[in-house]
C-alpha positions as YAML, in Angstrom:
chain: A
units: angstrom
residues:
- id: 1
  name: UNK
  ca: [90.85, 113.37, 108.71]
- id: 2
  name: UNK
  ca: [91.94, 110.43, 106.28]
- id: 3
  name: UNK
  ca: [95.81, 110.53, 105.60]
- id: 4
  name: UNK
  ca: [97.77, 107.30, 104.11]
- id: 5
  name: UNK
  ca: [101.13, 107.16, 106.28]
- id: 6
  name: UNK
  ca: [104.05, 105.11, 107.67]
- id: 7
  name: UNK
  ca: [102.79, 105.19, 111.10]
- id: 8
  name: UNK
  ca: [100.85, 102.48, 113.19]
- id: 9
  name: UNK
  ca: [97.18, 102.13, 112.48]
- id: 10
  name: UNK
  ca: [95.17, 104.54, 114.53]
- id: 11
  name: UNK
  ca: [93.37, 103.37, 117.30]
- id: 12
  name: UNK
  ca: [89.82, 104.81, 117.70]
- id: 13
  name: UNK
  ca: [91.07, 106.82, 120.74]
- id: 14
  name: UNK
  ca: [94.19, 108.48, 118.82]
- id: 15
  name: UNK
  ca: [91.48, 109.12, 116.26]
- id: 16
  name: UNK
  ca: [89.02, 110.81, 118.86]
- id: 17
  name: UNK
  ca: [92.19, 112.33, 120.68]
- id: 18
  name: UNK
  ca: [93.33, 114.12, 117.37]
- id: 19
  name: UNK
  ca: [89.95, 115.68, 116.06]
- id: 20
  name: UNK
  ca: [88.74, 119.37, 117.30]
- id: 21
  name: UNK
  ca: [85.02, 118.50, 118.44]
- id: 22
  name: UNK
  ca: [83.43, 115.18, 118.07]
- id: 23
  name: UNK
  ca: [85.14, 112.91, 115.59]
- id: 24
  name: UNK
  ca: [83.11, 112.45, 112.42]
- id: 25
  name: UNK
  ca: [81.75, 108.53, 112.28]
- id: 26
  name: UNK
  ca: [81.34, 106.91, 108.88]
- id: 27
  name: UNK
  ca: [79.90, 103.92, 110.08]
- id: 28
  name: UNK
  ca: [79.18, 102.26, 106.88]
- id: 29
  name: UNK
  ca: [80.60, 102.25, 103.32]
- id: 30
  name: UNK
  ca: [83.03, 104.71, 102.19]
- id: 31
  name: UNK
  ca: [81.59, 106.30, 98.79]
- id: 32
  name: UNK
  ca: [84.14, 106.81, 96.12]
- id: 33
  name: UNK
  ca: [83.62, 108.97, 93.06]
- id: 34
  name: UNK
  ca: [84.77, 108.55, 89.51]
- id: 35
  name: UNK
  ca: [87.97, 110.98, 88.82]
- id: 36
  name: UNK
  ca: [86.71, 114.05, 87.81]
- id: 37
  name: UNK
  ca: [88.93, 116.11, 85.68]
- id: 38
  name: UNK
  ca: [87.80, 119.42, 87.42]
- id: 39
  name: UNK
  ca: [89.50, 118.41, 90.74]
- id: 40
  name: UNK
  ca: [92.79, 120.07, 89.27]
- id: 41
  name: UNK
  ca: [91.37, 123.20, 88.65]
- id: 42
  name: UNK
  ca: [89.49, 123.41, 92.03]
- id: 43
  name: UNK
  ca: [93.27, 122.59, 93.69]
- id: 44
  name: UNK
  ca: [94.45, 125.87, 91.48]
- id: 45
  name: UNK
  ca: [91.74, 127.96, 92.29]
- id: 46
  name: UNK
  ca: [92.60, 127.20, 95.96]
- id: 47
  name: UNK
  ca: [96.23, 127.27, 95.82]
- id: 48
  name: UNK
  ca: [96.09, 131.05, 94.28]
- id: 49
  name: UNK
  ca: [93.90, 132.30, 97.08]
- id: 50
  name: UNK
  ca: [96.31, 130.89, 99.66]
- id: 51
  name: UNK
  ca: [99.23, 131.86, 97.85]
- id: 52
  name: UNK
  ca: [97.81, 135.63, 97.87]
- id: 53
  name: UNK
  ca: [97.12, 135.66, 101.16]
- id: 54
  name: UNK
  ca: [100.45, 134.50, 102.21]
- id: 55
  name: UNK
  ca: [102.04, 137.08, 99.30]
- id: 56
  name: UNK
  ca: [100.11, 139.92, 101.47]
- id: 57
  name: UNK
  ca: [102.04, 139.00, 104.69]
- id: 58
  name: UNK
  ca: [99.12, 137.65, 106.10]
- id: 59
  name: UNK
  ca: [100.20, 134.31, 106.64]
- id: 60
  name: UNK
  ca: [103.16, 131.73, 106.45]
- id: 61
  name: UNK
  ca: [106.41, 132.74, 104.85]
- id: 62
  name: UNK
  ca: [108.24, 130.16, 102.61]
- id: 63
  name: UNK
  ca: [105.58, 128.06, 102.29]
- id: 64
  name: UNK
  ca: [105.03, 125.27, 99.61]
- id: 65
  name: UNK
  ca: [101.66, 123.89, 98.62]
- id: 66
  name: UNK
  ca: [100.79, 120.76, 96.90]
- id: 67
  name: UNK
  ca: [98.18, 118.63, 95.63]
- id: 68
  name: UNK
  ca: [97.91, 115.51, 97.18]
- id: 69
  name: UNK
  ca: [95.55, 112.15, 97.58]
- id: 70
  name: UNK
  ca: [93.87, 110.47, 95.08]
- id: 71
  name: UNK
  ca: [92.09, 113.67, 93.81]
- id: 72
  name: UNK
  ca: [95.58, 114.64, 92.30]
- id: 73
  name: UNK
  ca: [95.95, 111.73, 90.22]
- id: 74
  name: UNK
  ca: [94.19, 111.55, 86.89]
- id: 75
  name: UNK
  ca: [91.96, 108.62, 86.17]
- id: 76
  name: UNK
  ca: [91.97, 107.43, 90.03]
- id: 77
  name: UNK
  ca: [88.61, 106.99, 92.01]
- id: 78
  name: UNK
  ca: [88.53, 109.22, 95.27]
- id: 79
  name: UNK
  ca: [86.08, 110.48, 97.81]
- id: 80
  name: UNK
  ca: [85.09, 114.09, 96.31]
- id: 81
  name: UNK
  ca: [87.59, 115.97, 98.82]
- id: 82
  name: UNK
  ca: [90.50, 118.25, 97.73]
- id: 83
  name: UNK
  ca: [93.55, 116.76, 99.57]
- id: 84
  name: UNK
  ca: [96.56, 119.28, 100.01]
- id: 85
  name: UNK
  ca: [99.94, 119.42, 101.45]
- id: 86
  name: UNK
  ca: [101.45, 122.65, 102.92]
- id: 87
  name: UNK
  ca: [104.97, 122.79, 104.08]
- id: 88
  name: UNK
  ca: [105.57, 125.35, 106.68]
- id: 89
  name: UNK
  ca: [108.50, 126.05, 109.02]
- id: 90
  name: UNK
  ca: [106.74, 125.01, 112.07]
- id: 91
  name: UNK
  ca: [102.92, 123.64, 112.17]
- id: 92
  name: UNK
  ca: [103.00, 124.23, 115.81]
- id: 93
  name: UNK
  ca: [102.97, 127.94, 115.38]
- id: 94
  name: UNK
  ca: [99.34, 128.15, 114.25]
- id: 95
  name: UNK
  ca: [99.14, 131.96, 114.60]
- id: 96
  name: UNK
  ca: [101.87, 132.32, 111.18]
- id: 97
  name: UNK
  ca: [99.31, 130.45, 109.01]
- id: 98
  name: UNK
  ca: [96.06, 129.87, 110.38]
- id: 99
  name: UNK
  ca: [94.73, 133.36, 110.46]
- id: 100
  name: UNK
  ca: [95.37, 133.73, 106.88]
- id: 101
  name: UNK
  ca: [93.63, 130.10, 105.88]
- id: 102
  name: UNK
  ca: [90.64, 131.00, 108.40]
- id: 103
  name: UNK
  ca: [89.60, 134.32, 106.39]
- id: 104
  name: UNK
  ca: [89.43, 132.13, 103.31]
- id: 105
  name: UNK
  ca: [87.03, 129.49, 105.00]
- id: 106
  name: UNK
  ca: [89.60, 127.04, 106.46]
- id: 107
  name: UNK
  ca: [89.06, 125.65, 110.02]
- id: 108
  name: UNK
  ca: [91.76, 123.69, 112.35]
- id: 109
  name: UNK
  ca: [90.19, 120.58, 112.28]
- id: 110
  name: UNK
  ca: [92.81, 117.93, 113.43]
- id: 111
  name: UNK
  ca: [96.24, 118.80, 115.75]
- id: 112
  name: UNK
  ca: [98.41, 115.75, 116.06]
- id: 113
  name: UNK
  ca: [101.19, 117.29, 118.13]
- id: 114
  name: UNK
  ca: [103.17, 113.48, 118.53]
- id: 115
  name: UNK
  ca: [102.92, 113.28, 114.64]
- id: 116
  name: UNK
  ca: [105.45, 116.07, 113.14]
- id: 117
  name: UNK
  ca: [103.02, 118.43, 114.47]
- id: 118
  name: UNK
  ca: [100.48, 117.78, 111.84]
- id: 119
  name: UNK
  ca: [97.60, 119.60, 111.68]
- id: 120
  name: UNK
  ca: [94.57, 119.36, 109.16]
- id: 121
  name: UNK
  ca: [92.20, 122.54, 108.44]
- id: 122
  name: UNK
  ca: [88.79, 121.93, 106.83]
- id: 123
  name: UNK
  ca: [86.95, 124.27, 104.12]
- id: 124
  name: UNK
  ca: [83.60, 122.79, 103.38]
- id: 125
  name: UNK
  ca: [81.13, 124.19, 100.27]
- id: 126
  name: UNK
  ca: [84.18, 123.89, 98.42]
- id: 127
  name: UNK
  ca: [82.96, 123.19, 94.73]
- id: 128
  name: UNK
  ca: [80.14, 121.21, 92.89]
- id: 129
  name: UNK
  ca: [82.68, 118.60, 92.06]
- id: 130
  name: UNK
  ca: [84.28, 118.41, 95.47]
- id: 131
  name: UNK
  ca: [82.31, 118.99, 99.05]
- id: 132
  name: UNK
  ca: [85.34, 119.84, 100.93]
- id: 133
  name: UNK
  ca: [89.40, 120.27, 101.13]
- id: 134
  name: UNK
  ca: [91.63, 118.92, 103.92]
- id: 135
  name: UNK
  ca: [94.63, 121.01, 104.06]
- id: 136
  name: UNK
  ca: [97.37, 118.95, 105.79]
- id: 137
  name: UNK
  ca: [100.01, 121.14, 107.35]
- id: 138
  name: UNK
  ca: [103.27, 119.37, 107.87]
- id: 139
  name: UNK
  ca: [106.92, 120.97, 108.27]
- id: 140
  name: UNK
  ca: [109.86, 121.59, 106.35]
- id: 141
  name: UNK
  ca: [112.23, 118.27, 106.13]
- id: 142
  name: UNK
  ca: [109.56, 116.23, 107.57]
- id: 143
  name: UNK
  ca: [109.58, 112.77, 105.95]
- id: 144
  name: UNK
  ca: [106.20, 112.35, 105.13]
- id: 145
  name: UNK
  ca: [106.33, 115.36, 102.81]
- id: 146
  name: UNK
  ca: [108.39, 113.15, 100.88]
- id: 147
  name: UNK
  ca: [106.41, 110.02, 101.00]
- id: 148
  name: UNK
  ca: [103.16, 111.83, 99.79]
- id: 149
  name: UNK
  ca: [105.02, 113.33, 96.73]
- id: 150
  name: UNK
  ca: [106.42, 110.18, 95.86]
- id: 151
  name: UNK
  ca: [103.26, 108.20, 96.06]
- id: 152
  name: UNK
  ca: [101.39, 110.69, 94.35]
- id: 153
  name: UNK
  ca: [104.02, 110.92, 91.07]
- id: 154
  name: UNK
  ca: [104.48, 106.94, 91.05]
- id: 155
  name: UNK
  ca: [100.48, 106.98, 90.36]
- id: 156
  name: UNK
  ca: [100.53, 109.40, 88.42]
- id: 157
  name: UNK
  ca: [103.48, 107.92, 85.87]
- id: 158
  name: UNK
  ca: [102.86, 104.02, 86.67]
- id: 159
  name: UNK
  ca: [99.38, 102.70, 85.24]
- id: 160
  name: UNK
  ca: [99.93, 99.62, 86.71]
- id: 161
  name: UNK
  ca: [100.41, 100.68, 90.32]
- id: 162
  name: UNK
  ca: [97.61, 102.97, 89.85]
- id: 163
  name: UNK
  ca: [95.12, 100.39, 88.94]
- id: 164
  name: UNK
  ca: [96.29, 98.34, 92.10]
- id: 165
  name: UNK
  ca: [95.82, 101.17, 94.16]
- id: 166
  name: UNK
  ca: [92.08, 101.52, 92.55]
- id: 167
  name: UNK
  ca: [91.29, 98.17, 92.71]
- id: 168
  name: UNK
  ca: [92.23, 98.20, 96.66]
- id: 169
  name: UNK
  ca: [90.46, 101.51, 97.28]
- id: 170
  name: UNK
  ca: [87.13, 99.93, 95.97]
- id: 171
  name: UNK
  ca: [87.63, 96.72, 97.41]
- id: 172
  name: UNK
  ca: [88.13, 98.13, 100.94]
- id: 173
  name: UNK
  ca: [85.38, 100.91, 100.21]
- id: 174
  name: UNK
  ca: [82.51, 98.45, 99.99]
- id: 175
  name: UNK
  ca: [83.55, 96.94, 103.95]
- id: 176
  name: UNK
  ca: [82.32, 98.48, 106.94]
- id: 177
  name: UNK
  ca: [84.08, 101.44, 108.66]
- id: 178
  name: UNK
  ca: [83.99, 103.51, 111.73]
- id: 179
  name: UNK
  ca: [85.89, 105.99, 110.72]
- id: 180
  name: UNK
  ca: [87.12, 106.82, 107.19]
- id: 181
  name: UNK
  ca: [90.67, 106.93, 108.68]
- id: 182
  name: UNK
  ca: [90.28, 103.03, 109.57]
- id: 183
  name: UNK
  ca: [89.60, 102.85, 105.58]
- id: 184
  name: UNK
  ca: [92.99, 104.81, 105.11]
- id: 185
  name: UNK
  ca: [94.72, 102.60, 107.59]
- id: 186
  name: UNK
  ca: [93.74, 99.61, 105.90]
- id: 187
  name: UNK
  ca: [95.32, 100.59, 102.58]
- id: 188
  name: UNK
  ca: [98.68, 100.87, 104.42]
- id: 189
  name: UNK
  ca: [99.96, 97.61, 102.76]
- id: 190
  name: UNK
  ca: [99.38, 98.33, 98.80]
- id: 191
  name: UNK
  ca: [100.39, 101.68, 99.88]
- id: 192
  name: UNK
  ca: [103.96, 100.83, 101.26]
- id: 193
  name: UNK
  ca: [104.38, 97.82, 98.55]
- id: 194
  name: UNK
  ca: [103.91, 100.89, 95.69]
- id: 195
  name: UNK
  ca: [106.02, 103.08, 97.47]
- id: 196
  name: UNK
  ca: [108.98, 100.44, 97.98]
- id: 197
  name: UNK
  ca: [108.74, 99.90, 94.22]
- id: 198
  name: UNK
  ca: [108.86, 103.86, 93.84]
- id: 199
  name: UNK
  ca: [112.33, 103.95, 95.98]
- id: 200
  name: UNK
  ca: [113.93, 101.17, 93.77]
- id: 201
  name: UNK
  ca: [113.81, 103.26, 90.55]
...
């Protein structure tokens, strides 16, 4: 699990508690890849599959799916993991969407009931360009939805902020981390700086 957010830095215990099963440890540097132009197509493929399942009545109604995270920003280095945001009425109502996603190979990997009922589903063996996908599920009206999309759109349209974030990622990736979430939390200061600029425009 990794998500840049506006809350406190997660402790090891909080990271381990949120994970279903043993939390995967990095215990070293974070491997970043150069931007791959195939990533948007991978998202579109997954979005079409998910949309088809939900249209069949096999999953959540009134859902919204967005490509988020670094793979959604052309030119930005990233871990080769496609991050997606699924907005549903109630993430805690897993019966309304998990079966449809499970049929496509997604498994619930993270539950955080104390943080907007956040769920993260993971799909492995995704594509030659991206080994896996993280599907973050949050509720309609959640402020974190707006933050994710504002940050993505800011980086897409402002080269200076995109390069600042890229350099921050490269520098932090060279350090040693126990969990990937520790690396994500270390980016909080620059994320908030960029979001503050975005909010003023």
